[in-house]
C-alpha positions, 0 to 999 in steps of 0.5 A, a space after each residue: 104299444 102306442 095307441 094308434 092316435 099318439 103313434 100316429 101324432 108322433 110320426 106326424 111329428 117326426 116326418 115334419 121335423 125331418 123335413 125341416 132338419 133333412 140333415 145333421 148339422 155341420 159343425 159351422 151350422 147354426 143351432 136350432 137354439 139360442 136359449 140365454 145363458 146354456 152357450 158357454 162352459 158346463 161340468 160333466 155331471 150339467 151336461 146332461 140336464 142341460 141337454 135335456 133342457 134345450 132339446 125340451 125347448 126346441 121339441 115343444 116348440 114344434 108341439 112335440 106330442 109329450 110322451 114323444 118328446 121325453 122318449 127322444 130325449 132320453 133316447 138322445 141323451 142315452 147316445 150323447 153319455 156314450 160318446 167320449 166327452 172328452 173331445 169336449 173339453 174347454 178347460 181346467 178349473 180349481 175348485 170342488 166336483 164330486 169325486 175330484 175334490 182337486 181339479 175338474 174339466 169343463 166342456 165347450 158348451 157350442 160343441 157339445 150341443 151340436 153333437 147332442 142335436 145329431 144324436 136327436 136328429 139320428 134317433 128321429 131318423 131311426 123312429 121314423 122308420 120304426 117307432 119303439 112303444 110309447 106307453 102313456 100313464 094308466 093313472 088319470 092326470 090333467 094339469 092346468 098352469 098359468 104364471 105371470 110376470 104381474 106387476 114385477 119387472 122381470 119374471 124369475 118364477 119357473 116350474 116343471 110338469 113331468 107326467 112323462 117322468 119314466 120315458 125321459 129317464 127310462 123306467 120301466 120298472 112298471 111303477 108309474 111316476 109323475 114330477 111338478 114343481 115350482 122354483 121362484 127365483 130372487 136376486 135374477 134367474 139363474 138358480 131358478 132356472 138351474 133347479 127347473 133343469 137339474 132337480 128332476 135329474 138329480 132325483 131320478 139319478 139318486 141311488 135311492 130313487 126306486 127304494 126309497 123315492 122320498 128320501 131320492 127327492 129331498 136329497 136331491 134339493 140340497 144335490 141341486 144346491 151344491 151343483 149350482 154352487 159351484 157354478 156360481 162360483 165360477 160365474 159369480 152368480 148370486 141368484 137364490 131360488 125357493 122351490 117345492 116339488 111333488 112326486 107320484 109314484 104309484 099310490 103315494 105323494 112325495 113332497 119335498 120343499 126349500 123356503 116359501 113356496 107351497 104345495 097343498 092337497 085337496 081331498 073330498 072338498 077339504 083343503 089339507 095342508 102338507 107343510 110349513 114354509 120355511 120363514 126366518 120367523 118360524 122359531 126353529 128356523 131362527 134358533 138355527 139361523 142364530 147358532 150359525 153366528 147369523 141374525 133374524 130382523 124385522 124390515 118390513 118383515 123377517 129377514 135372515 141378516 137383514 136380507 132374504 125373506 126365506 131361510 132356505 133355498 137353492 143358491 145365495 151364495 153369499 148367504 150360506 150357510 144361513 140360507 139353507 139347501 137343506 129340504 124339508 120332505 113328507 108323503 102322503 098315501 093316496 087313497 083314490 079320494 084326493 081331488 087335486 095338488 096344488 103347487 104354487 110360489 109366494 106371490 099366490 099363498 100371500 094372498 089366498 089362504 089355502 082353503 080358499 083355494 077350494 071355493 075358486 076352483 069349485 067357482 071355477 068348474 060351475 060356470 066352465 061345467 066341470 072343465 079345470 084347465 084353465 083353473 090355474 088361471 082363475 086362481 092366479 087371477 083371484 091372487 092379483 085381485 087379492 093384491 098381489 104385485 109379486 111374480 104368481 105361478 100356480 100348478 095344479 094337478 087334478 088328480 080325478 075329473 074334475 067334472 066328477 070332483 064338481 058332481 060329488 060337491 053337487 050332490 052333498 055340498 056339505 062335504 065341500 064346506 070350507 068353513 075351518 078346514 084350514 085349522 081342523 084339515 088332518 096330517 095323513 102322513 103315512 111317514 113325515 120327515 122334518 129337517 133342521 
């Protein structure tokens, strides 16, 4: 059952929402959200994730308790999928869609959103009368996130923090799961927005999600890429996005990535590099690109076909297949000695080396007396101070209480020495899959 404080907060939220929206929306009523780019046509496969993203923005904007928010979205999406979506068909489009290589139907976004909001309203109305169980994670997680446009004209980064993964997808098998991701768009924000909305949905619905979450995570990058490319063809989109994602399942950490956004782990004060980013100058990436007929040239940095400085990404329709949508992945067993996981875009890692992260976080914890909530803000500031002019996003997931991390370092300063740890950090993978 929900703890008393959580249940009280949930009931208070539902009561407030239903006072502001005392009845379902009529067909001509204005929707309570107006995010750009989500009012158009959707494929049936895209609809659940797109509706969930709209609901997340709406509910988060009203300060919904995260656990309640994820549970509400799951219930509303489940109800929506019981509806005959043929009522929302917009048109037939020649092209490719999974399971239908000829024509496929697009759904009219506006009417579908009205229907979905009313499904969400129905769930809120029912739950105000009888709140279902809301069970938080037993694993300790404290999350610190900070993102800045910096000196760039536009902010093209996106991030996802989802400790409520099980609640969002109705998973009740007793295995705890949490999902985190950072996406760094280029050439526009569409690909990063799409990946932030769809990747975790594709992971959750992958056939191997329960038995082999590492495979589900890695495969879902390519699935998301394929879905976005279909959208890009019909809407003439040219953007792309790198991405890195971490999925904690029980006592295992699974990661996957495309491009040069990165994830690292700090264990007992030591920085452990978990991955190698996809850059054109990597010998295996250069060989793959040249074997496909592309080229890698130096123009202020190494670039694929003289354009992109990454060799794998979601999107980039005009650069496929040289820009691959096939992710690399790795897995790591969590023993309880891990301090935190950090995900960030290249705007951070181009300015801050992994072993420097340890010093910066410990410095922050010392000054804040063990409060880790603004650790990401300190790291972003350090990247700016070191000369980064790019968009910067940093997401820190503390796996132990920051006070304990600090206390252990103060008790044994040698254990937190970062000297040479970038070179000496062990790769303690229990499995590692690298896809060329």
